[in-house]
TORTORLUM-550488 format. One record per atom (N, C-alpha, C): residue in three letters; x, y, z. Coordinates in steps of 0.05 Angstrom, whole numbers, padded with zeros to 5 digits, always signed. Layout:
% residues N
AlaXYZ...
This chain:
% residues 349
Met-01785+02708-00808Met-01771+02680-00819Met-01793+02661-00824Asn-01812+02656-00803Asn-01833+02638-00811Asn-01860+02645-00827Glu-01860+02665-00838Glu-01876+02672-00858Glu-01881+02651-00875Asn-01906+02640-00886Asn-01909+02625-00898Asn-01903+02637-00929Ile-01886+02627-00936Ile-01875+02639-00968Ile-01893+02622-00993Leu-01906+02602-00983Leu-01923+02589-01003Leu-01948+02606-01011Lys-01957+02626-00992Lys-01976+02640-01000Lys-01969+02663-01020Ile-01946+02666-01027Ile-01936+02683-01048Ile-01925+02669-01072Asp-01934+02676-01096Asp-01931+02665-01119Asp-01896+02673-01124Thr-01886+02660-01134Thr-01853+02661-01140Thr-01847+02680-01165Val-01867+02678-01184Val-01865+02692-01207Val-01888+02695-01216Asp-01895+02728-01225Asp-01921+02736-01232Asp-01920+02759-01252Leu-01942+02759-01266Leu-01946+02784-01286Leu-01970+02799-01272Gln-01962+02826-01260Gln-01982+02842-01253Gln-01976+02870-01264Asp-02001+02881-01278Asp-01995+02908-01283Asp-01975+02913-01306Asp-01975+02891-01320Asp-01949+02901-01344Asp-01924+02892-01326Lys-01919+02881-01301Lys-01888+02886-01290Lys-01887+02852-01286Leu-01862+02847-01284Leu-01852+02821-01274Leu-01844+02825-01243Val-01860+02808-01229Val-01863+02806-01207Val-01848+02785-01190Ile-01827+02787-01177Ile-01812+02757-01170Ile-01808+02765-01139Ile-01802+02743-01121Ile-01785+02747-01100Ile-01759+02745-01099Asp-01744+02766-01090Asp-01717+02767-01087Asp-01704+02746-01070Gln-01700+02718-01086Gln-01682+02705-01068Gln-01660+02706-01058Thr-01642+02727-01067Thr-01616+02729-01057Thr-01620+02748-01027Lys-01646+02752-01023Lys-01654+02769-00996Lys-01665+02743-00972Leu-01665+02723-00986Leu-01681+02699-00966Leu-01658+02689-00946Pro-01665+02676-00930Pro-01690+02674-00915Pro-01694+02699-00891Asn-01678+02720-00894Asn-01679+02738-00871Asn-01697+02761-00880Glu-01704+02769-00906Glu-01717+02788-00911Glu-01737+02776-00937Thr-01761+02783-00942Thr-01779+02780-00956Thr-01782+02804-00974Val-01762+02807-01001Val-01765+02829-01017Val-01780+02824-01044Ile-01805+02838-01055Ile-01815+02836-01074Ile-01806+02856-01096Leu-01800+02843-01121Leu-01785+02862-01139Leu-01806+02867-01165Lys-01808+02888-01176Lys-01828+02889-01194Lys-01812+02903-01219Leu-01810+02889-01236Leu-01792+02896-01260Leu-01804+02899-01288Thr-01790+02920-01304Thr-01798+02924-01330Thr-01778+02924-01346Asp-01753+02941-01340Asp-01730+02941-01356Asp-01717+02918-01360Gln-01708+02914-01386Gln-01697+02891-01392Gln-01670+02881-01381Arg-01653+02905-01378Arg-01630+02900-01363Arg-01635+02889-01333Asp-01655+02899-01322Asp-01664+02893-01292Asp-01671+02864-01291Ile-01685+02855-01314Ile-01695+02827-01315Ile-01668+02808-01321Trp-01656+02814-01342Trp-01631+02804-01343Trp-01614+02790-01321His-01611+02816-01308His-01598+02820-01279His-01606+02801-01263Ala-01633+02803-01258Ala-01647+02782-01238Ala-01642+02750-01247Ile-01643+02743-01271Ile-01641+02719-01275Ile-01606+02712-01275Lys-01586+02729-01278Lys-01564+02725-01275Lys-01553+02722-01249Thr-01564+02742-01231Thr-01556+02737-01205Thr-01570+02722-01190Leu-01581+02702-01193Leu-01603+02686-01181Leu-01626+02702-01160Gln-01634+02720-01171Gln-01658+02737-01154Gln-01681+02719-01161Ile-01682+02712-01185Ile-01703+02689-01191Ile-01685+02666-01203Arg-01692+02642-01194Arg-01676+02619-01203Arg-01695+02592-01198Gly-01682+02573-01207Gly-01697+02550-01212Gly-01707+02547-01239Ala-01702+02520-01250Ala-01704+02524-01284Ala-01736+02528-01293Pro-01757+02518-01278Pro-01784+02527-01282Pro-01791+02558-01281Ala-01781+02565-01256Ala-01788+02595-01250Ala-01772+02613-01270Ile-01747+02607-01276Ile-01730+02622-01301Ile-01749+02619-01325Gly-01754+02599-01334Gly-01775+02597-01354Gly-01801+02615-01358Val-01812+02616-01331Val-01834+02631-01333Val-01832+02661-01334Ala-01803+02668-01315Ala-01796+02695-01317Ala-01783+02704-01347Ala-01774+02691-01363Ala-01763+02691-01387Ala-01788+02696-01406Ala-01811+02684-01405Ala-01831+02693-01422Ala-01843+02716-01418Ile-01848+02723-01388Ile-01863+02749-01381Ile-01840+02773-01393Gly-01816+02766-01384Gly-01795+02786-01395Gly-01796+02792-01424Ile-01799+02772-01444Ile-01794+02779-01472Ile-01821+02786-01478Tyr-01842+02784-01470Tyr-01870+02798-01476Tyr-01864+02831-01466Leu-01850+02831-01443Leu-01845+02865-01435Leu-01830+02873-01453Ala-01806+02859-01465Ala-01788+02870-01487Ala-01804+02881-01508Ala-01825+02857-01519Ala-01840+02863-01544Ala-01857+02889-01541Lys-01869+02891-01518Lys-01888+02911-01514Lys-01872+02941-01517Glu-01848+02945-01507Glu-01831+02967-01516Glu-01824+02973-01543Ile-01827+02955-01559Ile-01819+02956-01588Ile-01836+02975-01602Asp-01829+02999-01613Asp-01846+03018-01623Asp-01847+03021-01656Thr-01862+03000-01668Thr-01863+03001-01696Thr-01889+02991-01707Asp-01896+02998-01729Asp-01916+02979-01740Asp-01910+02963-01761Asp-01881+02961-01769Asp-01872+02946-01788Asp-01867+02916-01778Phe-01875+02896-01791Phe-01877+02870-01777Phe-01846+02860-01779Asn-01832+02864-01801Asn-01799+02856-01804Asn-01783+02870-01787Val-01791+02895-01782Val-01773+02910-01758Val-01778+02899-01731Phe-01807+02896-01724Phe-01812+02879-01702Phe-01799+02852-01695Lys-01799+02837-01715Lys-01788+02809-01710Lys-01758+02813-01712Thr-01740+02832-01723Thr-01716+02838-01716Thr-01709+02845-01687Glu-01725+02865-01678Glu-01722+02875-01651Glu-01729+02858-01624Phe-01747+02840-01636Phe-01755+02817-01618Phe-01733+02798-01616Ala-01719+02790-01638Ala-01699+02772-01637Ala-01675+02784-01622Lys-01672+02805-01620Lys-01651+02819-01608Lys-01655+02818-01576Ala-01678+02822-01572Ala-01688+02818-01544Ala-01687+02790-01534Lys-01691+02772-01547Lys-01692+02743-01547Lys-01664+02734-01541Lys-01643+02741-01552Lys-01616+02739-01553Lys-01605+02749-01527Tyr-01616+02773-01518Tyr-01604+02787-01493Tyr-01612+02767-01471Leu-01637+02759-01474Leu-01648+02751-01446Leu-01635+02718-01447Ala-01625+02705-01464Ala-01621+02678-01468Ala-01589+02679-01458Ser-01581+02702-01461Ser-01545+02699-01450Ser-01545+02706-01421Ser-01567+02708-01409Ser-01571+02709-01379Ser-01556+02687-01365Arg-01559+02663-01371Arg-01552+02638-01355Arg-01553+02615-01381Pro-01533+02596-01379Pro-01530+02575-01397Pro-01539+02550-01395Thr-01541+02540-01375Thr-01548+02515-01368Thr-01584+02509-01364Ala-01597+02521-01351Ala-01629+02516-01350Ala-01640+02518-01373Val-01652+02490-01386Val-01658+02495-01412Val-01689+02505-01410Asn-01700+02509-01391Asn-01728+02519-01393Asn-01725+02555-01405Leu-01701+02559-01399Leu-01698+02589-01414Leu-01701+02590-01440Phe-01692+02576-01451Phe-01688+02575-01478Phe-01718+02560-01490Trp-01723+02543-01474Trp-01753+02535-01485Trp-01775+02557-01485Ala-01774+02569-01461Ala-01795+02590-01460Ala-01791+02611-01478Leu-01770+02622-01487Leu-01768+02642-01508Leu-01773+02633-01535Asp-01764+02601-01540Asp-01773+02598-01564Asp-01797+02592-01564Arg-01817+02587-01547Arg-01846+02581-01547Arg-01856+02608-01546Met-01848+02628-01538Met-01859+02657-01541Met-01856+02667-01570Glu-01833+02659-01585Glu-01822+02667-01611Glu-01842+02657-01631Ser-01855+02633-01622Ser-01872+02617-01636Ser-01894+02626-01644Val-01907+02646-01628Val-01935+02655-01631Val-01934+02681-01647Ile-01909+02689-01656Ile-01914+02716-01675Ile-01917+02699-01700Cys-01939+02717-01716Cys-01946+02713-01738Cys-01953+02746-01753Glu-01955+02744-01776Glu-01958+02770-01788Glu-01983+02781-01788Lys-01990+02787-01765Lys-02016+02801-01755Lys-02006+02832-01751Pro-02025+02850-01742Pro-02018+02875-01730Pro-02003+02875-01709Ile-01988+02893-01707Ile-01968+02892-01679Ile-01982+02888-01653Ala-02002+02909-01653Ala-02020+02910-01628Ala-02030+02880-01624Val-02037+02865-01639Val-02049+02837-01640Val-02025+02815-01628Ile-02002+02821-01640Ile-01977+02799-01636Ile-01972+02804-01606Lys-01972+02832-01598Lys-01966+02838-01567Lys-01983+02827-01549Glu-02009+02823-01557Glu-02029+02811-01542Glu-02026+02784-01544Leu-02021+02774-01563Leu-02016+02745-01566Leu-01992+02735-01544Leu-01974+02752-01546Leu-01949+02745-01527Leu-01956+02745-01502Arg-01976+02765-01492Arg-01982+02765-01467Arg-01998+02742-01459Leu-02014+02736-01471Leu-02031+02710-01465Leu-02015+02690-01467Glu-01995+02693-01480Glu-01975+02661-01477Glu-01960+02661-01454Ala-01950+02686-01448Ala-01934+02684-01422Ala-01950+02675-01401Ile-01978+02685-01400Ile-01998+02674-01383Ile-02002+02647-01378Lys-02002+02641-01398Lys-02010+02610-01406Lys-01986+02593-01398Ile-01963+02603-01401Ile-01937+02585-01393Ile-01934+02585-01362Arg-01942+02608-01350Arg-01943+02607-01319Arg-01967+02590-01305Glu-01991+02590-01325Glu-02012+02574-01310Glu-02007+02544-01313Glu-01990+02539-01343Glu-01984+02509-01341Glu-01961+02497-01324Asp-01941+02517-01309Asp-01924+02514-01290Asp-01937+02504-01265Ile-01954+02521-01258Ile-01974+02516-01234Ile-01982+02486-01234Ala-01994+02481-01258Ala-02013+02457-01262Ala-01989+02432-01265Ala-01968+02435-01278Ala-01950+02411-01278Ala-01934+02409-01254Ser-01931+02427-01234Ser-01922+02428-01211Ser-01940+02410-01190Tyr-01960+02415-01190Tyr-01984+02401-01176Tyr-01983+02375-01187Lys-01983+02366-01212Lys-01984+02336-01219Lys-01958+02327-01215Ile-01939+02339-01212Ile-01911+02327-01208Ile-01917+02316-01177Gly-01925+02335-01158Gly-01931+02332-01135Gly-01946+02303-01127Glu-01969+02307-01143Glu-01986+02283-01136Glu-01970+02255-01148Tyr-01957+02251-01168Tyr-01943+02234-01181Tyr-01917+02222-01165Gly-01906+02243-01153Gly-01885+02239-01133Gly-01894+02227-01105Leu-01915+02238-01096Leu-01931+02226-01075Leu-01934+02201-01068Ser-01941+02188-01099Ser-01950+02157-01100Ser-01925+02139-01094Leu-01902+02154-01092Leu-01877+02142-01085Leu-01868+02138-01059Leu-01880+02154-01044Leu-01875+02161-01017Leu-01895+02149-00994His-01888+02142-00968His-01906+02142-00945His-01906+02161-00926Asp-01927+02161-00920Asp-01927+02182-00889Asp-01902+02173-00872Gly-01892+02193-00861Gly-01868+02192-00839Gly-01839+02181-00855Asp-01840+02181-00882Asp-01811+02178-00898Asp-01793+02199-00887Gly-01772+02190-00888Gly-01746+02209-00884Gly-01740+02214-00916Ile-01735+02239-00924Ile-01732+02252-00953Ile-01701+02263-00951Leu-01688+02261-00972Leu-01662+02281-00972Leu-01667+02292-00997Thr-01661+02319-00996Thr-01663+02333-01026Thr-01637+02357-01024His-01631+02367-01045His-01606+02381-01053His-01617+02401-01068Cys-01606+02426-01064Cys-01609+02452-01071Cys-01638+02461-01062Asn-01649+02476-01081Asn-01679+02488-01076Asn-01696+02476-01103Ala-01711+02456-01099Ala-01734+02454-01121Ala-01756+02450-01108Gly-01763+02472-01095Gly-01792+02473-01085Gly-01806+02494-01101Gln-01825+02504-01088Gln-01840+02527-01096Gln-01827+02552-01101Leu-01801+02558-01088Leu-01783+02579-01098Leu-01769+02573-01125Ala-01772+02553-01136Ala-01761+02543-01159Ala-01785+02543-01184Thr-01809+02549-01178Thr-01824+02546-01192Thr-01841+02571-01190Val-01871+02571-01199Val-01888+02591-01193Val-01902+02585-01166Arg-01913+02552-01161Arg-01923+02543-01137Arg-01914+02515-01133Tyr-01912+02504-01112Tyr-01906+02476-01104Tyr-01880+02467-01108Gly-01868+02467-01136Gly-01842+02460-01140Gly-01844+02435-01153Thr-01820+02428-01153Thr-01817+02399-01163Thr-01806+02375-01148Ala-01783+02377-01137Ala-01772+02355-01116Ala-01791+02361-01092Leu-01793+02385-01084Leu-01811+02386-01058Leu-01843+02387-01062Ala-01851+02385-01087Ala-01882+02387-01094Ala-01891+02363-01076Pro-01883+02337-01079Pro-01898+02317-01065Pro-01900+02323-01035Ile-01878+02337-01022Ile-01879+02344-00994Ile-01900+02365-00989His-01902+02384-01004His-01919+02408-01004His-01948+02396-01005Val-01959+02380-01029Val-01982+02369-01036Val-01988+02348-01007Gly-01969+02329-01001Gly-01976+02316-00979Gly-01980+02330-00960Arg-01968+02352-00950Arg-01979+02365-00925Arg-02007+02377-00929Glu-02013+02386-00953Glu-02042+02396-00960Glu-02064+02368-00946Arg-02051+02345-00948Arg-02069+02318-00944Arg-02066+02311-00918Gly-02053+02323-00899Gly-02046+02320-00871Gly-02023+02295-00871Met-02006+02298-00888Met-01982+02276-00885Met-01960+02287-00878Asn-01944+02277-00861Asn-01920+02286-00848Asn-01892+02272-00864Phe-01874+02286-00868Phe-01845+02272-00872Phe-01825+02290-00859Lys-01800+02271-00854Lys-01776+02286-00842Lys-01758+02293-00862Val-01756+02318-00870Val-01738+02325-00894Val-01710+02333-00880Tyr-01689+02325-00898Tyr-01664+02330-00894Tyr-01651+02345-00921Thr-01643+02366-00917Thr-01635+02385-00938Thr-01610+02393-00937Asp-01591+02383-00957Asp-01567+02391-00956Asp-01561+02422-00958Glu-01545+02436-00940Glu-01537+02464-00954Glu-01536+02474-00978Thr-01524+02456-00993Thr-01519+02458-01026Thr-01501+02484-01032Arg-01473+02477-01031Arg-01450+02493-01040Arg-01462+02501-01071Pro-01450+02522-01083Pro-01438+02546-01067Pro-01453+02570-01060Leu-01480+02562-01064Leu-01501+02588-01059Leu-01516+02585-01037Leu-01516+02557-01022Leu-01531+02554-00997Leu-01562+02555-01008Gln-01568+02537-01025Gln-01596+02542-01034Gln-01612+02524-01016Gly-01596+02506-01007Gly-01612+02480-00993Gly-01620+02500-00961Ile-01600+02507-00953Ile-01607+02519-00927Ile-01622+02546-00930Arg-01615+02561-00941Arg-01631+02584-00951Arg-01658+02588-00959Leu-01661+02568-00977Leu-01688+02569-00990Leu-01704+02546-00989Ser-01696+02518-00986Ser-01708+02497-00987Ser-01720+02493-00954Ala-01697+02496-00934Ala-01703+02498-00910Ala-01727+02521-00901Tyr-01723+02543-00913Tyr-01739+02561-00904Tyr-01771+02560-00914Glu-01774+02548-00939Glu-01805+02542-00946Glu-01816+02520-00931Leu-01801+02495-00927Leu-01804+02471-00914Leu-01818+02484-00881Val-01799+02495-00867Val-01807+02499-00842Val-01832+02523-00842Ala-01837+02537-00863Ala-01857+02558-00866Ala-01882+02539-00872Asp-01882+02515-00881Asp-01906+02491-00887Asp-01903+02475-00867Gly-01893+02479-00842Gly-01895+02460-00816Gly-01880+02433-00823Val-01862+02429-00842Val-01846+02404-00847Val-01827+02399-00828Asp-01821+02380-00814Asp-01797+02371-00799Asp-01771+02372-00816Thr-01756+02396-00807Thr-01733+02395-00829Thr-01711+02397-00813Thr-01690+02380-00826Thr-01666+02386-00813Thr-01646+02394-00835Val-01626+02411-00831Val-01605+02421-00855Val-01584+02405-00841Ile-01565+02393-00867Ile-01537+02379-00866Ile-01523+02392-00880Cys-01499+02390-00875Cys-01477+02400-00892Cys-01480+02379-00919Asp-01465+02388-00939Asp-01465+02368-00963Asp-01453+02341-00962Asn-01427+02346-00941Asn-01415+02317-00939Asn-01425+02304-00917Met-01446+02306-00908Met-01464+02294-00888Met-01483+02269-00896Ala-01482+02273-00924Ala-01509+02258-00937Ala-01506+02224-00931Ser-01480+02215-00934Ser-01473+02189-00930Ser-01481+02178-00898Gln-01479+02196-00880Gln-01480+02192-00855Gln-01507+02186-00847Val-01523+02205-00858Val-01550+02206-00850Val-01569+02179-00863Met-01557+02176-00885Met-01565+02152-00909Met-01556+02125-00889Lys-01534+02124-00878Lys-01521+02102-00863Lys-01538+02096-00836Asn-01547+02121-00825Asn-01563+02117-00803Asn-01595+02113-00807Gly-01598+02103-00831Gly-01623+02094-00839Gly-01651+02114-00842Trp-01641+02140-00840Trp-01659+02164-00835Trp-01673+02165-00861Ile-01660+02162-00884Ile-01670+02166-00911Ile-01683+02145-00927Gln-01706+02143-00934Gln-01722+02124-00947Gln-01727+02137-00978Ala-01722+02163-00982Ala-01716+02168-01014Ala-01704+02194-01012Val-01691+02194-01039Val-01674+02223-01046Val-01692+02238-01068Ile-01699+02259-01067Ile-01712+02274-01091Ile-01701+02301-01100Thr-01694+02306-01120Thr-01685+02327-01129Thr-01692+02339-01149Gly-01685+02366-01162Gly-01699+02376-01185Gly-01676+02371-01207Ala-01682+02381-01230Ala-01660+02380-01254Ala-01664+02412-01265Asp-01640+02414-01275Asp-01639+02441-01293Asp-01641+02432-01324Arg-01631+02406-01328Arg-01636+02398-01358Arg-01632+02368-01358Ile-01650+02359-01373Ile-01649+02329-01374Ile-01641+02313-01398Ala-01622+02301-01407Ala-01612+02292-01434Ala-01632+02272-01443Ser-01632+02268-01467Ser-01649+02245-01482Ser-01643+02216-01473Asn-01619+02214-01458Asn-01613+02185-01445Asn-01623+02187-01417Gly-01627+02210-01407Gly-01635+02210-01379Gly-01620+02217-01360Asp-01590+02229-01365Asp-01578+02239-01351Asp-01587+02265-01341Ala-01583+02273-01320Ala-01600+02293-01305Ala-01576+02317-01291Cys-01583+02342-01304Cys-01561+02364-01301Cys-01575+02377-01272Asn-01563+02381-01249Asn-01574+02394-01226Asn-01552+02405-01214Lys-01556+02419-01186Lys-01539+02436-01179Lys-01516+02419-01168Ile-01489+02434-01170Ile-01467+02416-01163Ile-01470+02399-01136Gly-01458+02377-01137Gly-01464+02358-01114Gly-01486+02339-01117Thr-01505+02341-01136Thr-01524+02318-01139Thr-01512+02298-01152Ser-01494+02291-01163Ser-01483+02266-01174Ser-01474+02251-01151Gly-01460+02268-01130Gly-01452+02248-01107Gly-01469+02237-01087Val-01491+02254-01088Val-01511+02245-01074Val-01529+02215-01083Ala-01529+02219-01106Ala-01539+02198-01127Ala-01519+02171-01124Ile-01495+02177-01122Ile-01474+02151-01117Ile-01477+02142-01094Leu-01483+02154-01071Leu-01488+02144-01049Leu-01517+02131-01039Ala-01535+02143-01055Ala-01557+02134-01056Ala-01556+02100-01064Lys-01545+02101-01089Lys-01542+02073-01098Lys-01528+02054-01082Tyr-01506+02064-01068Tyr-01492+02045-01051Tyr-01510+02037-01025Tyr-01527+02059-01015Tyr-01542+02049-00989Tyr-01569+02042-01000Lys-01575+02032-01029Lys-01599+02024-01040Lys-01622+02041-01031Ile-01620+02068-01037Ile-01642+02086-01031Ile-01651+02094-01057Pro-01678+02096-01064Pro-01690+02102-01090Pro-01674+02131-01093Phe-01670+02139-01112Phe-01663+02166-01125Phe-01682+02178-01146Tyr-01694+02198-01139Tyr-01718+02208-01161Tyr-01706+02235-01166Ile-01716+02238-01196Ile-01707+02265-01207Ile-01739+02276-01210Ala-01747+02302-01200Ala-01770+02316-01207Ala-01767+02337-01223Ala-01781+02337-01248Ala-01780+02359-01266Ala-01804+02360-01289Pro-01812+02380-01294Pro-01832+02382-01315Pro-01818+02374-01342Thr-01836+02369-01364Thr-01823+02358-01388Thr-01805+02379-01405Ser-01814+02402-01391Ser-01803+02429-01410Ser-01771+02428-01402Thr-01764+02409-01382Thr-01731+02407-01370Thr-01720+02389-01392Ile-01736+02376-01402Ile-01724+02350-01421Ile-01718+02356-01445Asp-01688+02358-01447Asp-01678+02370-01478Asp-01672+02344-01489Met-01687+02336-01514Met-01685+02315-01531Met-01666+02320-01554Lys-01654+02346-01552Lys-01634+02355-01572Lys-01603+02348-01565Val-01605+02344-01537Val-01580+02336-01525Val-01580+02304-01512Ser-01556+02294-01523Ser-01554+02265-01523Ser-01552+02248-01496Arg-01528+02271-01487Arg-01523+02256-01455Arg-01509+02281-01441Gly-01508+02273-01416Gly-01504+02295-01394Gly-01478+02310-01401Glu-01455+02293-01413Glu-01430+02309-01424Glu-01432+02330-01442Asp-01458+02333-01457Asp-01459+02355-01475Asp-01475+02380-01464Ile-01481+02378-01439Ile-01495+02401-01424Ile-01476+02422-01419Thr-01479+02449-01425Thr-01458+02470-01416Thr-01465+02469-01388Ile-01444+02468-01376Ile-01441+02469-01347Ile-01428+02505-01338Glu-01445+02519-01328Glu-01439+02547-01319Glu-01417+02548-01303Gln-01400+02562-01301Gln-01376+02570-01282Gln-01387+02592-01268Arg-01388+02593-01243Arg-01388+02616-01225Arg-01367+02630-01213Asp-01375+02658-01205Asp-01352+02674-01191Asp-01338+02658-01169Pro-01311+02652-01166Pro-01297+02641-01141Pro-01307+02657-01113Asp-01306+02680-01119Asp-01318+02691-01092Asp-01345+02683-01076Glu-01362+02665-01095Glu-01386+02655-01080Glu-01374+02632-01061Ile-01351+02621-01065Ile-01340+02606-01045Ile-01321+02613-01027Thr-01302+02635-01038Thr-01284+02640-01015Thr-01290+02665-00997Lys-01309+02682-01007Lys-01315+02706-00995Lys-01343+02711-00987Leu-01362+02706-00998Leu-01391+02709-01003Leu-01400+02707-00970Trp-01397+02684-00956Trp-01408+02676-00933Trp-01387+02683-00905Tyr-01366+02694-00915Tyr-01349+02703-00895Tyr-01340+02736-00891Glu-01335+02745-00868Glu-01323+02769-00865Glu-01299+02778-00878Lys-01280+02755-00877Lys-01256+02756-00895Lys-01259+02731-00912Cys-01241+02737-00931Cys-01234+02717-00954Cys-01228+02691-00935Met-01235+02664-00944Met-01226+02646-00926Met-01203+02625-00945Ala-01197+02636-00967Ala-01176+02623-00981Ala-01148+02639-00982Pro-01128+02622-00983Pro-01099+02632-00977Pro-01096+02649-01006Glu-01087+02670-01008Glu-01076+02685-01034Glu-01062+02663-01054Gly-01068+02664-01074Gly-01056+02646-01095Gly-01073+02621-01100Ala-01093+02613-01081Ala-01105+02586-01085Ala-01127+02586-01106Lys-01126+02568-01126Lys-01148+02570-01147Lys-01174+02560-01130Val-01196+02567-01146Val-01224+02559-01144Val-01237+02550-01167Tyr-01245+02524-01164Tyr-01267+02511-01183Tyr-01291+02516-01176Asn-01307+02531-01187Asn-01338+02532-01182Asn-01356+02528-01203Pro-01360+02499-01210Pro-01384+02495-01229Pro-01405+02499-01214Ala-01430+02506-01228Ala-01460+02510-01214Ala-01472+02483-01217Phe-01459+02466-01236Phe-01478+02444-01233Phe-01459+02414-01240Asp-01472+02395-01236Asp-01458+02368-01243Asp-01484+02354-01256Phe-01475+02330-01270Phe-01499+02316-01278Phe-01503+02287-01264Val-01521+02273-01261Val-01528+02250-01251Val-01529+02227-01272Asp-01509+02205-01275Asp-01515+02188-01299Asp-01539+02174-01296Asn-01548+02167-01320Asn-01578+02158-01316Asn-01578+02128-01299Glu-01559+02115-01297Glu-01558+02087-01289Glu-01560+02089-01255Leu-01557+02115-01249Leu-01560+02119-01214Leu-01592+02128-01210Ile-01607+02135-01232Ile-01635+02146-01224Ile-01652+02121-01227Thr-01672+02121-01205Thr-01690+02101-01202Thr-01712+02111-01222Ala-01720+02135-01222Ala-01741+02145-01239Ala-01743+02174-01241Ile-01756+02186-01263Ile-01760+02214-01270Ile-01791+02219-01269Ile-01795+02239-01243Ile-01829+02246-01245Ile-01835+02273-01255Thr-01854+02267-01275Thr-01860+02292-01291Thr-01888+02293-01286Glu-01895+02315-01298Glu-01926+02321-01296Glu-01944+02304-01321Lys-01928+02288-01337Lys-01942+02271-01350Lys-01941+02242-01341Gly-01928+02240-01321Gly-01927+02209-01308Gly-01893+02207-01296Ile-01896+02180-01287Ile-01868+02175-01280Ile-01852+02159-01296Ile-01826+02164-01299Ile-01810+02154-01323Ile-01789+02131-01310Tyr-01788+02106-01320Tyr-01778+02084-01311Tyr-01753+02082-01336Pro-01728+02068-01326Pro-01716+02057-01346Pro-01729+02040-01364Pro-01722+02039-01392Pro-01698+02052-01401Pro-01703+02074-01411Phe-01692+02100-01401Phe-01700+02128-01402Phe-01697+02132-01434Glu-01677+02123-01445Glu-01675+02132-01473Glu-01699+02122-01493Lys-01712+02102-01487Lys-01732+02097-01499Lys-01760+02109-01486Asn-01763+02109-01464Asn-01786+02121-01447Asn-01786+02156-01453Leu-01767+02161-01450Leu-01770+02192-01453Leu-01776+02200-01481Lys-01771+02183-01504Lys-01781+02191-01527Lys-01808+02183-01533Glu-01820+02166-01523Glu-01847+02162-01512Glu-01863+02181-01502Ile-01856+02193-01477Ile-01868+02213-01462Ile-01867+02238-01477Met-01844+02242-01495Met-01840+02270-01509Met-01858+02271-01533Gly-01867+02242-01543Gly-01878+02244-01565Gly-01860+02238-01595Glu-01838+02229-01587Glu-01821+02230-01605Glu-01814+02199-01616
């Protein structure tokens, strides 16, 4: 249980295999998967064996390289057609996290009319570059986020936006992990996070492994810990940030942001700029993934806990209105309101 998960990269390319930690087995088992087949990679993303927007992007980049590697042709046009099919297939695994599509588009952008062997090598190098950039971005997010915190602060987080959501360090939890490297201590309260309990299973797991004072609370306890005066900052990740600053994250994040506003606690979103989607103007325009009702009624119980005939509404995400966000922490710096103007500036538009 207390194995330091931070010593294992969440996503890697080893011997032309996508290597990931199977997050559906955590915290009780640490299972490493080595995947090459596209159906297995698609399944890993769909079923959240690999999850977290940045980690999904890196996995998609490696996955599409592995798909391209198996295309057996010397004809450039045939190669492009088969690549497009593989890209469409991987893109269909999950609809909300923009990093998935960003990574696939970026991989496609390196394809040029050269010998197929050269193109495949370019794709391999680009996948490695995307992975390395994710590590660097997470560390910078940690440094910028740490500048907003004080040693001993109580911090509330929702879902998992730690190392398990990236290659290393994380986004929302990166300031805590970087702070720990520098001898700082925080008291972290992590919501269990319905419906997949990614707060209690994943965030608490990696925080405890890093020696962080960690308390798990149910999602409906956030108001009480804030009222008690135990929280000095809220930091969550995001799966997609609209051009106006609305931030889509795991279901329940919106409620946490509303509570933070009421209790006058700063609410921060931490995410790489690859999570910012300037093509989406507001949160309402983001496609929200609907998940299996059994995740709520059956997954965590020996028997179904809902009466027969009861309906289940199980969206994976909601979005935080930009007016509730104190700042967005990225690898390029901390973005403050007005978000519409300042996001354009940091994205070079």
